[in-house]
Structure formats: C-alpha cells, structure tokens
N, C-alpha and C positions, 0 to 999 in steps of 0.2 A: 402363766399369769391367770389370776382369778377373773371370772366373768364380771365381778362387781367393779373391777378397775377397767376392764375392757369396755364397759358402758361409756366411759369418758371418750374412748377412741371412736365408738360407734356414733356418738353425737357429732363427731368432727367430719363424718362423711357428708358431702353436700346433699342437701334436701332431706335429711333424715331428722325428724323432730321426735318429740316424746311419744306421740301416738304410734307412729310407724315403728319406733324402736321397740315398743312393747310387742307389736306384732312379730317383729323379727325374733325377739327373745322366745316367743312361743313356737318358733319353727326350727331354730338351729342354735347350737352351742356357739358362743362367741369365740371360744378357742378355735373351733373348726373354721369359723368364718374368717378369722384373722391369720391363722397359721397353716391351714391346709392349702393344698395347691390351687392355683387359679382354675385349673380344669375342674377340680372337685367343687369349688364354690359355684362355678357357672352351671354345673350339671347335676349336682347332688345335694345342694343346700336347701332346695325347696323354694328358693326365691325366684322372682321373675328374672328373665334374662337381662333386662335393662338395669334392675337394681343390683343384681349380682355383678355385672360389669362395672357399675359405678363404685361398688365396694372394693372390688379388686384393683381398680385404677387409683383409689384414694387411700387404701389401708396403710400403706407404708408411711405416708405423711401423717395420717391419724395416729399411728403408733408413736411417731416421733413427738407429736404434741402431747400424747399421754405421758411419755417418758419425762418430758420437761415439767408437766403438771405435778407428777408424783414428787419430783424434787422440791417443788414449792411447798407442797403439803408437808413434807418432812422438815424442811428448813424453818417454816413458820408455825409449825405445830397446829396445822389446820385439820379439823375433823372432816370426815367424808361419809355420807350415808346414801344408800341406794334402795330402790324398791325390792331388791333381793334380800335386804337386811331386816331382821326381826324388829329392830327399833324404829324403822321408818314409820312416821305418823300415820295411823290408820285413817284419820279423816281425809288427809291429802291423798293417800293411796287409792281411795275410792273415786277420785276424780279422774276421768278418762285421760285428760291432758296433763296430769301431774308430772313434775320433772322426774326423770328416771334416776336422777341423783342430785344431791346438793352438797355444798361444802358448808361447814359451820365453825364458828368460834364460840366458846361458852359451854354451857351445861345442857345436855339433852333432856334433863329432868324437867325443864320448862315445858317441853312438849307433852309431858305426862300429867300436868295439872288438870284437875277435873273439868274446869270451865275455861274455854278458850274464846276470847272476845277480841275481834278486830275493831279498832277505832281509827277512822279515817276522815279526811276532809281537806279543805283548802290550804294552800301554802300561805295565803295572805289572811291569816286568822285575825278576827276582830276581838275586841274586849269581851263581847258576848260569847264568841266561840271558845275563847280561852277559859272563861269562867265555867261554861257548860262542860267542857272536857275535864277540867280539874274537879268539879263537883261530882261528875259521873264516876270518875275513877277513885277518888277518895272515899266515896260512899260504898265502894265495892271492897274496901280494904280488909274486911273481916271474912270475906269469902275466898275459896280456893280458885281464884281467877288469874289467868295469865293474859296480859294485854299485848296484842299484836298490831304492829303498824309498819311504816315503811321508811323511817328515819328522815323523811323530808322535813323541810322547814314548815312552820305552821302547826296544824293540828297534830301531825305525826310527832313532832318534837315534844309538844306539850304532853301528849299521851304517854310517851316513853318516860319523860321526866317525872310526871305525876305518879306513874307506876313505881318508879324507883323510890320516890319520896315516901310512898305508902307501903314500902317493903313488899310490893307485888313483883312477881317475875314478869319480864317483858321480852318479846321477840321482835327483832327488826329484820325485815326481808329486804335485801339490797338489790339494786338494779345494775350491779357491776361486780368485778372481782375484788378480792381482798387487798390488792395492791393500792386501792383507792378508798377514800372516805368521801361520800357525797351526801350533802354539802360538806365542805371542808370544815365549816364552823361547828359541825357535830362530831368532830374527832374525839373530844373528851367524852361526850355522851356515848359514843360507840364503845369506848373502852369500859365505861361504867356498865353498859349492857352486857358486855362479855363477862364481867364479874358477877352480874346479878340476873343473867338470863341467857339470851342466845342471839347471835347474828347468823343469818342464813343467806346464801346466794347460790344460784344455779350456774353462775358465770365463772369462767376460768380466771385464774389469779390475775392476769394482766389485762382482762377485758375492761375497757373504760366505761364510764357511765353514759352510754349513748342514749339519746332521747327515746328511741324505740324500745329500749329494754324495760322501761318502767310500766307501761301497760301490760307487758308480758309478765313481769314479776307480780302484778296485782292478783293474778290467778292463784298464786301461792298464798297470799294474804287471805283471800276468800276461802281457799281450800283448807287451810289450817284451822279455820274458825268454826265455832258452833253458831255464832251470830256476828253480824257486822253492824256497827253503829256509824252513821254518817252524821258528823256534828255540824258541819258548815260547808257548803259547796255552791259554786256557781253553776251555770247551766251546762258547762262542759268541764271535763277534768277527770283525773284518775279515780277520785272517790266514787263517781257515778259508774265508772267502768267496773270498779271493784264490787259495787252493789249489784250490777247486772250479772257479773260472774257468780256472785254469791247466790243469786236467784237460780241460776242454771245448775248450781250444785245443791239446790234445795236447802240452802241455809236461810235462817231468819234475818231479815233486814229491818233496821230501825233508823229513825231520823229525828233530829230535833227541829221543830218548826222555827221559822224566822219571820221577820217583817216582809210584807208582800213586795215592797219596793227596794228591798235590800238585795243587791246583786249576789252577795255571798250566801244568801239563803234561798236563791231561786232553785237550786238543785234539790235541796232538802224538801222544799215545799212541793216541787214537782213530783218527787218520789212518793210523798204522802198523798197528794191529790190523786195520783194515778194508781194508788194501792200497790206501789212497789215496796213501800216501807210502812211500818207501823209507827205512828207518832208516839214519841216518849218525851216526857218533861223532866224525868229524874231517873236515878238508878233504880229506885223502887219499881217504876213502871217496867223497866227491863227485866229485873229479877222476877217479878210476878209473871210476866209474859213467857219467860224462859223456864218457869217453874223451878228456878234455882232455890226458891224458898219453900218448895213443897206445895204451893198453891197453884192449882191448875187454872189456866186461862186459854180459851180457844182463840188462836190468832186468825185474823182475816186471811183468806186465801191470797197468797202473793202471786202476782202475775209478772210476766217479763219486764229491759231498759233501753248518742245522736249525732247534721251536715247541712250547713246553709248552702254551700256550693257543692254539688255532688261530684265526688271523685269518680274515676272509672270503676273502682271497686264498689263504691256505694251504688252507682247506677246498675252494676251487675247484680247486686243484691236486690235492688228494687225491681228490676226486670224479672228476676227469677220468682219473686213473690207474686208479681202481677200474673204470671203465666201458670202458677201452681197454687193459687190461693183456694182454701186456707192452707198455708205453707207451714209444715212442721219445722221446728228448729233443727232437728236431726237431719232433715233433708238439705237444709242450707249447709250444714257442716260437711255432709257427704259429697255434695255436688259442686260446691264452690271452692273447697280446699283452702279456705282462709283460716289462719290461726285463730283459735277461740277468742283471745283478747281483742284481735282486730275485728272479728265479726261482731263481738259484743259492742264495741265502740260504734260501729256502723249502724247497727240496729238501734242503739241508743239515740244517735243523731237523727236517723230517719223518723223515729217516733216523736222525738222532741219537735221536729219540723212539721209534724202532722202528715207525713207522707204515708206512714203505715200505722196500723193499730194491732195491738196484741189481743189474743183471745185465750181463754183458759186452755191448759194443756200445751203451753209453749207453741202456739200457732200464731201466724201473722197474716193479715190481709191488708190490701190497699185501703187507705182512709177515704 
C-alpha cells in the first residue's frame, strides 16, 4: 500500500498529530512501520521505544480504519490529497501544523487561483456585516480571487453565496466528515460549492461536527489564504482565532471597523486598536494593501491575538510566560505541547483580559 494512504492510518495512532506525523515521515517508511515485524519497529525504526510500542499496539486497528475509509472515498467519489502529493497547496504546506492529508469534493483548480482570500466573522451577522461582506466580495469579482471560509451561518454563508453570485471560486473548510453537512441549512450551498469550488475536510467520513473540531479547522482556513478579512466579530469566537493563526503564519490580517458599543464589532475594533489587523473600509483598501493592483503600500507591522475564568491550561500558559518572560511563541509550542489552535485561543483570551502583552517578534510578557 502507498505511503500516501498509510498517512490516514498513521493519524489513527493515539497521540499522533500532524506535527509528529511529519517527523515520523522523515525517519521511516510507513510501509515498514505498518508491515514489518514488531521487533523491527521497536529496534530499527529510529523511533523512541515508547512511540514504537504505541504504534505496534495500535497499527492493526489503524489499518482497519484505513480500509473502511478507502471504501467511503471510492463509494462517494471523494478526493484525497496529502503532503506527499505535488498538488498539495504550497501555502498550507509551509505551515508547521498543516494537515498531512485532507479529503475534498469539487475542483482542485480553486486552490491554484492567484489570490486566496479568507473572509470570516460572526455567525450572528448584522445588516451592516452582511452589506460589508457583499460589497467586499462583489468588488473583487474582476480579479482572480478565490474566497475561503468555513460554511458556518452568518459571515461565512454570505461570503460563499456572494462569491458564487459573482462567479468567483470559493472554498469551504469543514469541521466534520463528508457524511454530514453542518449546519444542515447549508446543504444546498455545499452542493453549489462542489460545482463551483471546493469542499475540504481533514476529518474521516463519519466524524461528526464536534465543537472542538472548528477551532482546529480554522488553521486550514488561515493557512490556505494570502490574507484574512474579519468582517464582524464579538470579543470571542472562531474569527479571532483564525486571525491569530493567520498572524502566526505571517499572513496579512484586515478588519472592518464597527461602532464602539456594538458587541458584534468589539472583536474587529480590538484587532485594529491593537495592531492585529489593518483597518479597511472597502475592497479597494484591501487590493491596494495587498498590491493586487500593482500599487505598493507598506503594511504596519502585525503583532500577535483570549479567558475571563482561567482554565488549568490557561493558567499553565500564564505561569510559563511569567517565569520565562519575554517568552517566545516557539517556546510555548515546544514546552506546553498544546495544539496550535488551542494555544492561539488561550493567548487571545489572556491578552484580551489584560493578563499578558505581546511584543515584536512573537514574544509575550506579563501585563
């Protein structure tokens, strides 16, 4: 069996995520890992004894899951792309925690469009947010732009719909397997996207839309994009997590300003106030800032993105920063072993609450 399919089995081994999977790939052939003797894996694979034992103990079940998944791919004509494949999107591949594989429905040509723009925001979109989203995307209709979002209600839905209305390709990144459409009200929209763009998910066919999946999928939205626009957002939510992840991937972040007492604008205003995002009022501002019209404009330096009641993990992050300040973002990743989307959300909450402050160079100190 090809290594590209064995990647699915590798991710079914307990505690193996995308970052560790990449490291394993650099050390050993997956064919050897899954089909050579237990003794060889434990003594000759180059892996730590603990990891080798975990793989040996779990590989039979992982291969069974792979077998079932391949049946679903064939039955429902679902595409499959891995970091071993030439067509894997280069923007995403350069992100350390990029998914080692994803499933798709639609046309991969959407990934090859020159400009990739993520448009995100609140599920409880206002009239103002709807108009801002529609005017932004309709004004981009003459450019080679692909609109990326998450198929959620609110800003995501309007972004996809407006892209289709203006004959732009659009990509929806899902937080569940293809056995589901979430929300169910967007089933027709999802099928329209398949015809005019791409649906992407890293989740196996029968994986349900669990709440914890959506912050994780936001890293794919950020990683695929050249720039992220936050249209409308409260103080908490997936849009701000996507903005933080985009910052960590060195993407440009933009936000529409809102009224100071409007809860749906607090997130955008905070991003702008704290130099997380550049203020835009129109598509023209975005196009000029991104130099998509050939006119150069220097963007202000972006800096890093929050928890009212500290969870144990948030307290762990705060304590680590307190004892290692100024604390590098990379040190947090290496020492706390939290998934990037989870760490991004915690840092966002801590800074919103005034517990920490970011410095240039992705460093944090206690406020």
